N, C-alpha and C positions, 0 to 999 in steps of 0.2 A: 493441701488444695491450696493455691493461693491466694495467701493472705491478702492483697488486694481486690478478687474476683468482686466482693460485691460494690465498690470504690470507682469510680472513671476518673482518679488521678492519676497512675501511669498513664494513660493513655492519652491526657494532659499536654503531660510530662515529654511525651515523646512525639505528640503534635509538633510543639512549638520546639523538639530538635531535630528533625526533618522539617520544617521550616525554617529553622535556620541553615541548613545546610547547602538551599537554593538561593542562600543571601548572595552567592560570587555571582548568580546570573540573570540578578534583579533588574542590573541596569540595562544591560542591552535589550532582556525582555523588555521594559520599557519602551528601547527607542525602538521595535522593533513595533510593538503596538505603535506607537506615533506615529511612526513616517511609513508603517506597511498595511497588518491589519485594525485598522482601528475600530475596528469592531468586535475586536476579541480582548479578553485577557483586562474583560471587567474588574477582576478580581487582584489583578494587580498593583489598585489604586484604592487611596480609600476615599470619601466622599471628594474633602474636599479637596485635596490634592488633584483630582477625577482634571474639573473643571480647566484648572492653570494649565493642564498637560496638557488636556485636548484641547485649548482652543488656538492649538498651532494650526494657522491657514492650512489648508493642502493643495498640493501645485502641479502636482504631479501622480499620477492614478497607475504608473507603471508599474512598480512593485506590486502592489493590488492586484494587478489583472496576472501578472507573473507566476504569483504567486498562486491562484484561483485554473493558468493552467499546466504550474505542477503536478498539481491536486486531481487536475479530468485527466492529463497524462497517466496520472500510477493508477486514478483507476481503470481506466482505458485499455492500459498496459497489465495490471498483474490485480483487479478483482473486477473485471468486466460485469457490467448486471445481461450482456448481450449475448457470450459466449459462456462455454463449463471452463474454468481454470483453474482446475486441481481432477486428480482422482488418487483413489483409496487402493493402495495394493498391501503385500505384506512384504518384509526385507529378504523374508525365504525364496527367492524367486522361481523357484521349482515347485514348492506350493504352491505361488499364486496363479502358476499359469495354469493350473486345477481350473475344467471349466467349472463345475458347479463354484466353485469359491471365484473366479474369476467371478461368474456373475451376481451374487453379495454384494463383493463387492463396487463392482458396476452400478448395482441398485442402492443401494446404502448412502454411496459419492451422489447421486440423484436427488439420495430423499434430502442431504445436507445442501444441496444449488438450491432445491425448492422452497426448505427453509429461508434460505438466507435472502429468495426474489419475495416470498412472501412478508417477510418480516421490514426492519426500515434498516437494515444491515447495511444495504448500501450506501444511501442515505445518509449514514452514520460515517461509512469508511470515505465519501471524499470529506467529511472536517478534518478528518483524524487527517488523511492525508496534506493538509491546507496548513494544521496543526507542526503537523511533523517538520512542510515547506522550511514554515518561515519561523517557530520557537526550534527546532529540534528535536522537543518531547512533545507525545499523546497519550490523550490515555482516554479508553471507554469500557464501559464495566457490561459484560453480558451477562442478562437475567433472564430467567426464567418467565413464560409471561401464559396466560391459560389459551390466547387466543392466536397468537404466532411464534407459538413455542420459545421465540428468546425475543427480547426487546436489549436495545443498546441503546445508552447513555455515555455519549460523549462529550467530558470535561475538558473544560480549555484553562488555557496556563496561570497561573497565580489559581487555583480554584483546589487544587489536589496538589500534594506533595508525595515523591516514591521512596522505597529504601530498596535494595537490592541483599540479591542471598548470599555466599559462600563463590558460584560461578558469576556473577556479575548480573544477574538477569533479576527486571524486577517483580519483586515477591509480595512488596506492602504497599495499601495505598491507604492514605488519611485524604480528605480531602474536608472542606466546611463551606459550607452553601446556606442561602438561605430558605425559610416553608412562613407559608402564614400560617394563622392558628387556624384557620381551616385542614389548611394542607396536613398538619400536625396530628390535628386529631383524624383525618380521614386512614394516614397511614398506622398510626401506633393506635390510636380508643385514646379516650380523653382517660382514662384513667392512667394514663400512664404518663404523659404531656405534667410538664410543672405545672403549679397553683395560678403560675404566672401568665402561663395560656392557653390555660381550662376562665379562665377571671376573663381572658378576653373573647373567648369563645362566648360565653355565657352572656358577656352584656353586643353580641354582636358587633365586635370588632374584630373578625375573621381576618379580614387583608392585612393584620398588622405581621411586620417578620419579625422573624423569630431566628441567630445563627444558630447552625449543626454541626455536629460532625460526622463526619463518618469513619469507622476504622475494620479496614479492607490487611489480614495478614495470613500467618501460618497458626495454628493455635502448636501454643508448645506444653502441655500439657494435656491429654484426652483418656478418658475411658471407653477402651473399642470395645468393652461389654454393652453402651448403651448405643443404639443407636439414633440419638435423637439429633435433631439441630445446635445444640449447644456445645456435642461432639465431636463434627465433624474436622475435615481436616484444616478450614480455614474457620477465624472466627471473623464474624460480621458485627459493630459495632456503635448505635448510637445513640448520638446523648446531646442537649443543648448547652450549649458553650457555658451559659447565664445559671443554669440549673444547680441547682445542689452535688455535690461527688458524690451521692452515691445515689444517684436518681437516672435512670436509662430507661431511652425513651423503647430500646430495644437489644436482646442478644440471642444472636442465632445461630449462621455458620454456610458452609457448603462447600460440596462435596469434595470438589480442587480448583481450584486459581481460576475467580473470576470475571477478570477483567486482563488486559493485558498494558503494559506502559514505552512502547517502542522507540528510541532513540532510531532517530534518522542517521549519524554518527557517533562513535563512543568512542572517546581517549583514555586510553588507560582503564579507568575506575571507578571515575565520575558517574556520576546516579544520571545526570541528566545531558539530554547530546548536542552537538553542531548540526549547522543546516546550511541551505546554500542563500536564505533569510539575515543569518550573521557575515556569509561575506561578501554578499550584498548591500549591507546595510550603508560601508565608507558610500560609495556611489548613488548611493541613493541620497544621503545626506549631501551628500555635494551638489545633487540633478537638484536638491526642493532649495538650493541656494543660488544656482546659477538660474534659476526658473526666473525664483522672483528679483534677483538683479538685471536680468531681461526685463523684466518688465517694467525694473523703474527705469534701463535704461531709452527704453523706446518713449514711456511716460515725459522723460524730461526732454527726448530730444523734441516729441510734437509740442509737447507744452515746456519748456524751457522758462527757470528762472529768470524774473527781468526786472533791472535795473532802469529807474527814473526818474528823471529830474525831479529837484525837491520841488520846485511851482508845481507839480502838480499832484501834489497833495493835498487831500479833500477835494477835489474837483473830479465830477467823473469820466470812468477808465474804461474800457475794455477789452482785455485780449482773447476775443473771440474773433477768430477768423470771419473775415468782414465785420469786427467793430470801428467803430471810431472813436476815438479820444476828441473832444475840442479843447483845444489849447491857444496861451497868449504865445505864439513865436517867436524865439528871443536869439540872438544868436549865438551859435554852436547847443542849442537846444536840437535834441535827435530825437523826446522824446520815451520811450520805450525803447528798449536793446535788452538784448539775454545774455544777462550776468555774468555765462559762461557758456565756449561753446561745447555741446556734443556731440561726437561725431564715434560710434560706436559701429563696429564691423561687425553688423547682424549675422550674419547666412554664417563667418567664423564660432558663435555663438553658439549657434543654432548645430554647426556639425557636432560643437565639442557631447551641446547636450542627445544630440543624435548618439551618439558614442558610449555615452553613457547610459543610456539605455539599453543599448542594444547588446553592452556589457551586466546589467542587471537579469535580463531576460536569459543569457548564456552560464549565468548565474543558475536561474531555474530551472535549468536546460532542456529550457522552450525551441530550440532550433531542435533537439534529437527528437524531442515529442512533437515534432513538426512533419521530421522525417516519417517517423511512427504513420503520422494520420496519411501522408502522401502515399507510400507504400503500397494503400489499395488501391494506387490508381494504377501512378506509375513506376514503384521499383516491388518488385520485390523482397520477402523482410530479410532472407540471402543476402539481400545489397544495399540494403539501411548495413545491415550489419554490419558486410565487409566497409561502406560508409562509413562507417560511426565508432568505426573499434578504439579511436582514443579517448570519446565519450563513454559507451557500455563500459570499458575498462574501472574507469574511477565511477557507474552506474553501477556496474555488477557488483561487489563485495553490497551496497545499498540496499537490491534486492533481495540476498542472499539471506541478509541480518532481518527482516522484515517478515518474508518467508519465516524462520524459525521465531523471532521474535514474535509475533505479532498473531502472523496469519494459522500457523501449527496449534496456538493457543484455542485461540477462536474456532479450528473446526475441534480438536478435542473434546472443548467443551460444550458445538452444539451436537454432537455425534453421541455425548452420554448422555445430554439431556433427552435426545430423542430417541437414547433404548430405552432410558429409566419408562419414555412416556408409550413406548412399547408402537414406536413408529417406526422401528428398524426391523423385518425380520428375523428370528436367531440364526446364530451362525455358523456353516457349517462343522462338526464334527473335529474336523480338519482342524478347524482355523483356531479353539482354542490351546490360548497359553501361545499363540503365534504374535511375534511383533508384529502389528499396524505399520505401512509407512505413508506419507503422504506425496506424491510427486503432484507436483509445479505446472500446470501444461499452458499459464497466459502467455499474452506474446511476448512481456516483456524476456521472460524464464525462458520463449521458444529463440527468442532475438541472444539470449545470453547462448545459449546449449548450440546456436547455427554461429558459433565464433570453433567452434566445435571440429564441424561437419569440413571447415577446408579441411582441415590433416587428415580427416579418412575420404576426400576427396583424394586429393592428392597423394596417399597410399597407396590405392585401391588403381590410381593410372599409373605408377610407379609396378606394381607386383603387377597389371594386367603384359605391361608392357616386357616387364619380363618372361610373362609365362610363352612366352612365340620359342626363349630360347634356353628356356629351363621348365620348360614342365610342371615338372617336381615340385614345385614353388607353389601349385596350390595347393598341396598336402599339410603347408605350413600357414597356412590362411582359414581361419572358421570363418566360414564363409554367411553361417543363422547365427555368431556372436558379433559381424560387423554387421548385418541389416537389422537385430535389434538396437545395438548402441546409434545407429543413425535414426532410427523412427525412435525411440526417445528424446534423441536431439530435437529429434521437430516437432513432437508429441502427438507420434500418431495414433489415435484411438488403438486399444490392447486387443481388442474382437479384430482389426486388420491385418495382424500376423497370430498365426498359426502357434502355440508351442511346437518343442524343440522335439517332443515325440509324437505328435499330430504329424509334423510335419515327414522326422522319420515314418511313421508308416506314411504318410501320404507315398514319399521316395520307394520303398521298399512294392507295397501295393500296383505301381508304377512301373516297376522293375518287374513287378511277374507276371505283367498284363502282355510289357513289351516282352519278353521270356516264352510265352504260351504264341501271340502272337509268331516270332521268330518259328517256334515248332510247328505254326500249324501250314503259315508260309512255306515250310523245305517239307510238310506232308504233302502240302497238295504241287511242290515242286516235282517229288520222288512221285505224285499220283499220276502225275500231266505225261515223265519222264515212262514210268511204265505204261501210261496208253500210247506213246508216242514208238515205244517196243513193240509192243504189242502190237501196232499197224505196222511194222517194216516187214518182208517177208524177205524170207532167207533159206533160201529153195524151197524145196519140201516144209519147212516151219519157220517161224514169226521168229525174229531176232531175240525176243525175251524169250521165247522157249528156247534158245542154243543158250542165252546167259544163264540159264537156272538148271539148264542138264549140264553145264560147265561146275556147277555148283554142285 
């Protein structure tokens, strides 16, 4: 048994280690928070620091709007609540084509999508995409909920710290947050909170805040004979930051990893990701300065600094439009004159500002998502894929990474929770031990796959042209497999395409019907010929009698 199992010491040490590993990202996160996402990352700043950094005058909302558009585009493109965006199948393709298994997989997919729709999943994913686009890393906890099956909690940057496994995938989550005395007693029970919290609660200081640390990580030592929460695959530890080290709020666990820590893009073995917000930060800072300078230049042109004769000191004066200053005119006295002439090419400055704003939107892929939205009205998805090949080639690995690092885990966890609650019917016997596979059919996934349909189109057109001169080519091309591959790329529902064995049975039935029809036609022709011969006289007998006599 771990000698520190009754102490929070090792968790406190690891929290500080994980926090220290994020220091190299801290400055860029703070800048992004200041210039782009001012309502996020409240945990990056201590109270005395927050007022000074957040007091910076906000001159442009372009970056924040661009981050919002990116989040909306990713939501609609990857996890749209308005349409199915994934399906379940098996790695064993032949087994997956079984009618009963296919029906069970389809029904299970529908159940999971229904759970997502009834819970706060889609609202949470919008925040996840915004954190990803702005800070490069996001985090969401998926917990069981009595009413909605699952409940998602999204954490903002600075509130959490991640650790990765040997494969570079996040498997450890430590976070620090605040809870009131009332919330602590409600969640953990008055017998488990510290004396300080209990005292505040009993003296009606229920809204007093306390720092709480939550640790989720793989459990190193397990007793597989025991099935309680303290022997599950992942441990979940809560404790108050300022409580005695032997005091836990709770010790429990999860059967499988309960959170996702997706990164937009990862360089090497880094824990935290890079993102459009980091790329757009330079342009955003420059835009901030230029807009402020433009405002100062316009103000100086309208209200320039003035010089005046010293004789005007202490006398009534006005520099307002139409205002009059009364003074004794003396030789050479010209009254108020500008201290210096301001002549700024405002149009050139605005062009530069417009260029910066377009660059920021481009960093956040706003032009690509606008094309996808417009595809419903003017262009097909294939045309979008063709026109946006360059951008899609950059976004493609991002989509694949988020599917593998985020959506796979969310779907698998929801699926297992639904099974435990009896919401998904028992699988057919053939599925036992088979590997489940998730197929994504979202808009972005389809557009990515459509770049591959161009090659199939070119190939089939070329092969079709050769078949005229070389008919034997048709034996080289597997038409069924070509159609299956094309259907997968377009996201065609599996029920539309028959399994190969059903298709072959249908072909054989059709061929048999054609053979029967041909035999029937031949028999009809023979009968008609016999009738014709029997009606044809040849001397004292018919033509049919003559033929039969010859036999």
